[in-house]
C-alpha positions in Angstrom: -13.1 -8.5 -4.0 -12.8 -7.5 -7.9 -10.5 -10.6 -10.1 -9.2 -8.1 -11.7 -6.9 -6.3 -8.8 -3.4 -8.1 -8.0 -2.7 -7.4 -5.1 0.8 -8.4 -5.4 2.0 -6.8 -8.5 4.2 -8.8 -11.0 3.1 -11.8 -7.9 6.6 -10.8 -5.9 7.5 -9.2 -3.6 11.5 -9.0 -4.3 13.0 -5.5 -5.4 16.5 -4.6 -6.6 16.7 -1.6 -3.7 15.3 -0.7 -0.7 13.9 2.4 -2.4 12.0 0.2 -5.4 10.7 -1.9 -2.0 9.1 1.1 -0.6 7.3 2.4 -3.9 5.8 -1.4 -3.7 5.0 -1.3 -0.7 2.7 2.4 -1.5 1.4 0.5 -3.8 0.4 -2.6 -2.3 -1.1 0.1 0.0 -2.7 1.8 -1.9 -3.9 -1.0 -3.4 -5.9 -2.7 -0.7 -8.3 1.3 -0.2 -9.4 0.8 -3.8 -10.5 -3.2 -3.2 -12.0 -2.3 0.5 -13.7 0.6 -1.2 -13.5 0.1 -4.8 -15.8 2.8 -5.3 -13.9 5.7 -7.0 -16.8 8.2 -6.0 -16.5 7.2 -2.6 -12.8 7.1 -2.1 -12.6 11.0 -3.9 -15.4 12.0 -1.3 -14.0 10.4 2.0 -9.9 12.1 0.8 -10.7 15.6 2.4 -11.6 14.0 5.3 -8.5 11.6 6.0 -6.4 14.3 4.6 -7.1 16.7 7.6 -7.1 13.8 10.2 -3.6 13.6 11.3 -4.9 10.0 13.8 -5.7 8.5 9.8 -2.6 9.7 7.8 -0.4 8.2 10.7 -3.2 4.7 9.9 -1.9 4.9 6.8 1.8 5.5 7.6 1.3 2.5 9.5 -0.2 0.1 6.9 3.0 1.4 4.5 5.3 0.8 7.3 3.7 -3.0 7.6 4.0 -3.6 3.6 7.5 -2.5 3.7 8.3 -4.8 6.7 7.4 -7.3 4.8 8.8 -6.5 1.9 12.3 -5.9 3.0 12.2 -9.7 4.9 11.0 -11.3 1.6 14.4 -9.7 -0.1 16.8 -10.5 3.0 16.9 -7.1 4.0 18.8 -6.6 0.4 22.0 -8.1 1.8 
């Protein structure tokens, strides 16, 4: 794993709003893909494959949902 990639941006899961939390979840999901496949050319090559595969798109959604659940809990569900 690249030491330059910060997997938790700003080293915090705390956000002001649920919308910011959702945006952070998407960013974190994208970062883990970048770390898992660090070669940008390979990621670009694979993009058309998962763009047309419903199961892969659902898996991406599940990854974001898991990240969002963690962020929501860290923010006490914005209560």
